[in-house]
C-alpha positions as CSV (number, residue, x, y, z in Angstrom):
1,M,0.0,0.0,0.0
2,N,1.5,3.4,-1.0
3,W,0.4,7.0,-0.9
4,K,-1.5,6.7,-4.2
5,T,-3.9,4.1,-2.8
6,R,-4.8,6.3,0.2
7,I,-5.4,9.7,-1.5
8,R,-8.5,10.5,-3.6
9,V,-8.6,13.2,-6.2
10,S,-11.2,15.0,-4.1
11,D,-8.7,15.1,-1.2
12,L,-6.2,17.3,-3.2
13,A,-6.1,21.1,-2.7
14,P,-7.5,23.1,-5.7
15,T,-4.0,24.4,-6.5
16,Q,-2.2,21.1,-6.0
17,K,-0.4,20.0,-9.2
18,L,0.1,16.5,-10.4
19,E,2.9,15.6,-12.8
20,I,2.2,13.1,-15.5
21,I,5.3,11.5,-17.2
22,C,4.9,9.0,-20.1
23,R,6.8,5.8,-19.5
24,Q,7.2,5.2,-23.2
25,C,8.1,8.6,-24.8
26,G,8.9,10.7,-21.7
27,R,6.4,13.5,-22.4
28,L,5.7,15.6,-19.3
29,A,2.4,17.3,-18.5
30,Y,0.9,18.9,-15.4
31,I,-2.8,18.8,-14.2
32,T,-4.6,19.9,-11.1
33,G,-7.2,17.9,-9.2
34,L,-9.9,20.2,-10.7
35,D,-9.0,19.0,-14.2
36,V,-10.0,15.4,-13.4
37,K,-13.7,14.8,-14.1
38,D,-14.2,11.8,-11.7
39,Q,-13.3,13.2,-8.3
40,S,-14.0,9.9,-6.5
41,L,-11.0,8.1,-8.0
42,Y,-8.0,7.2,-5.9
43,L,-4.7,8.4,-7.4
44,D,-3.6,4.8,-8.3
45,E,-6.8,4.3,-10.2
46,L,-6.3,7.5,-12.0
47,E,-2.7,6.5,-12.9
48,R,-4.0,3.2,-14.4
49,R,-6.5,5.1,-16.6
50,L,-4.0,7.8,-17.8
51,R,-2.6,7.5,-21.4
52,C,-0.1,9.8,-23.1
53,K,-1.7,12.3,-25.4
54,A,1.4,12.7,-27.6
55,R,0.7,11.9,-31.3
56,G,0.9,8.2,-31.9
57,C,2.1,7.2,-28.4
58,R,-0.8,6.3,-26.1
59,G,1.7,4.9,-23.6
60,H,1.0,4.4,-19.9
61,A,1.9,7.3,-17.6
62,R,3.4,7.7,-14.2
63,L,1.8,10.1,-11.7
64,A,3.8,12.2,-9.2
65,M,2.8,15.0,-6.8
66,V,4.5,18.4,-7.2
67,R,5.4,20.2,-4.0
68,L,7.3,23.3,-5.0
69,D,6.2,25.4,-1.9
70,E,7.7,22.9,0.5
71,L,11.2,22.8,-1.0
72,T,13.9,24.4,1.1
73,G,17.6,24.6,0.5
74,F,20.0,22.6,2.7
75,V,21.6,24.9,5.2
76,G,24.4,23.1,7.0
77,G,28.1,22.9,7.2
78,L,31.0,21.2,8.8
79,A,31.4,21.8,12.5
């Protein structure tokens, strides 16, 4: 069981971005939770239904959560 099996699309914040990467051609796209029509899906179910929209590809895609606001630089040094 991973994080994709525990989170529904409806649980995401309206501004939360999801990164879609095609496993076949490497195409990258971003969507938000509001872009998904069926809000009752878990993220693993959404990932299984996703297909690449690149011309002629239609490959399976990998879903990742984007968290740009939580990134911080490492502040440290040698003592």
